[in-house]
N, C-alpha and C positions, 0 to 999 in steps of 0.2 A: 414557710416555704411550701408545705403541703397544702395549706389553705389556698395559696396563690395558684398552685398547679391545678388543683381540683376544681376550684370555683371560677377561676379567671382564664388561665392558659388553655386547659383542656377543651372547654367548649369553644373558645375563640379560635383555636387552631383547627379544630374539626370543621367549623363553619368556613374558615378562611380557605382551607384546602379544597372544600367542595366548590367554593366560589371560583378559585383559580381553575379547577378542572372543567367547570361548566362554562365559564365566561371568557377565558383566555384561550382562544382557538386561532391557529394560523394553518389553514388547510394546506396539506402537501408539504409543510415545512416543520417536521416534528422537532428538530433541534432548535430552530428559531422559537418555536412555541415554548420549549423548556427554558430557553434564555429569557423570554418575556416573563414567564412565571417566576423565575428566580429574581429577575430585576424588580418586579412588583413586590415580591415577598420581602426583599431586602429594603426597598425604598419605603414601603408602606407598613407592612406587618412588623418587621423586625424593629424598626425605629420606634413605632408606637408601643410595641410590647415591652421593649427595654425601658421606655419612659414610664409605663405603668408599673413595671416591676420595681424599678428603683424608687419611684414615688411611694408605692404601697409598702415597701420595706421600711422606708423612712417613717411613714405614718405609724406602722405597727411597732416600731422601735421608739416612738414618741419624739422623733426628730422632725426636722424641717425638710420637706421634699425639695424645696428650691436649692438649699445648700447641698443636699445629696446629689442632685442633678448637675449642679455646677462643678462639683468635684469629681464626678465619676462618669457622666453620660458620654462625653466625647471619646474618652479612652475606651470605654466598653463598646461603643458603636464601631470604632475602628477595629477592635479585636473581633467583634462579631463578623465584620466584613472579611476577615482573614480566614474564618472557619466555616461559617454557615453557607455561603454560596456554593462551596464544594459539596457540602452535605446535601443541600437541596437539589443541586443538579443531579446527583446520584439518585436521590429520593424520587424526584419527578420522572426520571428516565426509566428506572427499574422497579420501583415499588408500586404495587396497586394502591389506589386511593384509600381503601379501608385500612391499610397498614402504615400510612405515612406518618400519622401522629405517633405511632409506636416507635418508628425509626427516630423521629425527633426526640422522643422521650429517652431513648437509650443514649443518644449523643448528649442530651441535656444533663445526664448524670455528671459528666465531667465539666460541662459548661456551667452548670449551677454551682459547682465547687469554685470555679473561677469567679463567678458573680458574687458568691458569698464572701470570698476573699476581698474582692474589689469593694463590696458594700462595707465591709469592716474597715477598710483603709480610708474610704471616703467619709466615714462618720467621725473621724478623729480618734478612733479606737486604736488598739495596738499600742505601739510605743511612740506615737506621734504626739507632740505637744499641741497646745491650742493654736500656736502660730504656724503649725505644720512642720516644725523642726523635730528631729528625732531626740527622744529622751534617752539618757544612758541606761543601760541594763545593769542590774545589780548582780 
């Protein structure tokens, strides 16, 4: 997880936030500008980032990315859309550009716990059988 955060997410998020700040401009309509940034963030960055995260976790675990994505991507993306638009609206409205990745990193502490749980469930781990059924606990 640290490798992913330091090597992939950190640089990508920093570049993405700079792009949104410099390219998504709606003069005289600051709230519309924020909504446009959040919409782009969720449609482009969040969906791609989640795809890369789940795929890279599967590869690092020695699994098959396609299976991981089929079992977890849609649910994770829906959950993402329940949490992150609110975080990003607040982030884009009140937080200076140089601190936005920090805000995302703080919220990501809890989000990454959820993704780790989801990742373990989607890999057939835990107490699920190969056919997806629950195995009895001893």
